C-alpha beads as a LAMMPS data file, in Angstrom:
LAMMPS data file: protein, C-alpha beads

121 atoms
120 bonds

1 atom types
1 bond types

-500.0 500.0 xlo xhi
-500.0 500.0 ylo yhi
-500.0 500.0 zlo zhi

Masses

1 110.0

Atoms # bond

1 1 1 64.282 -256.234 -136.707
2 1 1 65.420 -255.268 -140.186
3 1 1 67.426 -257.565 -142.411
4 1 1 70.857 -256.622 -143.631
5 1 1 71.586 -256.337 -147.316
6 1 1 73.398 -259.697 -147.317
7 1 1 70.479 -261.370 -145.582
8 1 1 68.009 -259.886 -148.058
9 1 1 70.141 -261.078 -150.948
10 1 1 70.403 -264.596 -149.415
11 1 1 66.635 -264.666 -148.868
12 1 1 65.993 -263.631 -152.484
13 1 1 68.329 -266.433 -153.640
14 1 1 66.488 -268.976 -151.504
15 1 1 63.156 -267.796 -152.906
16 1 1 64.388 -268.119 -156.468
17 1 1 65.745 -271.562 -155.709
18 1 1 62.430 -272.645 -154.222
19 1 1 60.555 -271.290 -157.261
20 1 1 62.860 -273.231 -159.535
21 1 1 62.739 -276.478 -157.531
22 1 1 59.110 -276.618 -156.545
23 1 1 56.932 -273.898 -158.159
24 1 1 53.696 -275.345 -156.780
25 1 1 54.907 -275.049 -153.186
26 1 1 56.260 -271.578 -153.848
27 1 1 52.883 -270.460 -155.182
28 1 1 51.148 -271.876 -152.129
29 1 1 53.568 -270.130 -149.739
30 1 1 53.433 -266.840 -151.644
31 1 1 49.649 -266.397 -151.702
32 1 1 47.625 -268.460 -149.231
33 1 1 44.304 -267.332 -150.699
34 1 1 41.233 -268.725 -149.006
35 1 1 37.572 -268.371 -149.753
36 1 1 35.007 -268.372 -146.957
37 1 1 31.482 -269.641 -147.438
38 1 1 29.572 -267.557 -144.858
39 1 1 26.376 -269.575 -145.062
40 1 1 28.216 -272.789 -144.175
41 1 1 30.110 -271.103 -141.351
42 1 1 26.925 -269.647 -139.774
43 1 1 24.937 -272.890 -140.142
44 1 1 27.819 -274.905 -138.759
45 1 1 28.129 -272.533 -135.772
46 1 1 24.451 -272.774 -135.044
47 1 1 24.586 -276.536 -135.401
48 1 1 27.384 -276.732 -132.864
49 1 1 25.346 -274.722 -130.357
50 1 1 22.199 -276.817 -130.982
51 1 1 24.218 -280.060 -130.703
52 1 1 25.796 -278.902 -127.435
53 1 1 22.388 -278.003 -125.994
54 1 1 20.964 -281.379 -127.069
55 1 1 23.986 -283.107 -125.552
56 1 1 23.481 -281.407 -122.148
57 1 1 19.678 -281.658 -122.103
58 1 1 19.831 -285.316 -123.197
59 1 1 21.689 -286.178 -120.053
60 1 1 18.537 -285.548 -118.053
61 1 1 15.979 -286.600 -120.662
62 1 1 17.261 -289.684 -122.525
63 1 1 20.649 -290.916 -123.612
64 1 1 19.602 -291.029 -127.251
65 1 1 19.156 -287.241 -127.264
66 1 1 22.680 -286.876 -126.075
67 1 1 23.954 -289.175 -128.827
68 1 1 21.988 -287.215 -131.410
69 1 1 23.385 -283.936 -130.053
70 1 1 26.888 -285.292 -130.358
71 1 1 26.289 -286.368 -133.934
72 1 1 24.850 -282.953 -134.767
73 1 1 27.925 -281.324 -133.247
74 1 1 30.276 -283.553 -135.199
75 1 1 28.481 -282.842 -138.483
76 1 1 28.474 -279.116 -137.760
77 1 1 32.181 -279.096 -137.064
78 1 1 32.787 -280.739 -140.394
79 1 1 30.502 -278.120 -142.009
80 1 1 32.428 -275.330 -140.379
81 1 1 35.750 -276.814 -141.480
82 1 1 34.532 -277.068 -145.062
83 1 1 33.444 -273.404 -145.041
84 1 1 37.085 -272.316 -145.428
85 1 1 38.219 -273.711 -148.723
86 1 1 41.573 -272.879 -150.328
87 1 1 41.433 -270.453 -153.207
88 1 1 42.068 -271.581 -156.747
89 1 1 45.839 -272.093 -157.162
90 1 1 46.571 -272.525 -160.813
91 1 1 49.970 -273.305 -162.211
92 1 1 51.564 -270.481 -164.109
93 1 1 52.387 -271.328 -167.707
94 1 1 56.060 -270.315 -167.487
95 1 1 56.913 -272.846 -164.758
96 1 1 58.836 -275.874 -165.918
97 1 1 57.277 -279.244 -165.024
98 1 1 58.751 -282.707 -165.006
99 1 1 62.132 -284.130 -163.887
100 1 1 65.083 -281.888 -163.233
101 1 1 67.989 -281.760 -165.663
102 1 1 70.726 -284.289 -164.894
103 1 1 73.442 -281.808 -163.987
104 1 1 71.461 -279.397 -161.771
105 1 1 72.230 -279.571 -158.027
106 1 1 69.210 -280.021 -155.799
107 1 1 67.947 -277.539 -153.194
108 1 1 69.479 -279.293 -150.163
109 1 1 72.948 -279.583 -151.655
110 1 1 72.939 -275.837 -152.420
111 1 1 71.967 -275.135 -148.814
112 1 1 74.723 -277.410 -147.544
113 1 1 77.262 -275.637 -149.780
114 1 1 76.151 -272.234 -148.466
115 1 1 76.326 -273.452 -144.856
116 1 1 79.847 -274.824 -145.347
117 1 1 80.869 -271.530 -146.997
118 1 1 79.533 -269.587 -144.042
119 1 1 81.326 -271.814 -141.503
120 1 1 84.659 -271.488 -143.324
121 1 1 84.518 -267.737 -143.835

Bonds

1 1 1 2
2 1 2 3
3 1 3 4
4 1 4 5
5 1 5 6
6 1 6 7
7 1 7 8
8 1 8 9
9 1 9 10
10 1 10 11
11 1 11 12
12 1 12 13
13 1 13 14
14 1 14 15
15 1 15 16
16 1 16 17
17 1 17 18
18 1 18 19
19 1 19 20
20 1 20 21
21 1 21 22
22 1 22 23
23 1 23 24
24 1 24 25
25 1 25 26
26 1 26 27
27 1 27 28
28 1 28 29
29 1 29 30
30 1 30 31
31 1 31 32
32 1 32 33
33 1 33 34
34 1 34 35
35 1 35 36
36 1 36 37
37 1 37 38
38 1 38 39
39 1 39 40
40 1 40 41
41 1 41 42
42 1 42 43
43 1 43 44
44 1 44 45
45 1 45 46
46 1 46 47
47 1 47 48
48 1 48 49
49 1 49 50
50 1 50 51
51 1 51 52
52 1 52 53
53 1 53 54
54 1 54 55
55 1 55 56
56 1 56 57
57 1 57 58
58 1 58 59
59 1 59 60
60 1 60 61
61 1 61 62
62 1 62 63
63 1 63 64
64 1 64 65
65 1 65 66
66 1 66 67
67 1 67 68
68 1 68 69
69 1 69 70
70 1 70 71
71 1 71 72
72 1 72 73
73 1 73 74
74 1 74 75
75 1 75 76
76 1 76 77
77 1 77 78
78 1 78 79
79 1 79 80
80 1 80 81
81 1 81 82
82 1 82 83
83 1 83 84
84 1 84 85
85 1 85 86
86 1 86 87
87 1 87 88
88 1 88 89
89 1 89 90
90 1 90 91
91 1 91 92
92 1 92 93
93 1 93 94
94 1 94 95
95 1 95 96
96 1 96 97
97 1 97 98
98 1 98 99
99 1 99 100
100 1 100 101
101 1 101 102
102 1 102 103
103 1 103 104
104 1 104 105
105 1 105 106
106 1 106 107
107 1 107 108
108 1 108 109
109 1 109 110
110 1 110 111
111 1 111 112
112 1 112 113
113 1 113 114
114 1 114 115
115 1 115 116
116 1 116 117
117 1 117 118
118 1 118 119
119 1 119 120
120 1 120 121
């Protein structure tokens, strides 16, 4: 469903407000870059399979094998989760940092004003 011109304009205003209020969050939302470490992902996947096999086989062999299989699976899951690391998000030099100026309205008050304006008109 396409946006109307008014909706596009409102969306652009909201984006600009977000960039002004919280540039770090705006950067994260704009480009969710991720880097995948394929070696970690493959080793973690194999570890999960080996751990699961040890868990099942350990039920018939010895309980300690099952515990070891569980620990291998747990470590492998952590390894797989660490394989997807966020990309490098650096702050842009033009973004202002620090406290807001005293007279500037915050993001929520602007949204409330827009909502009240819509409700009235």
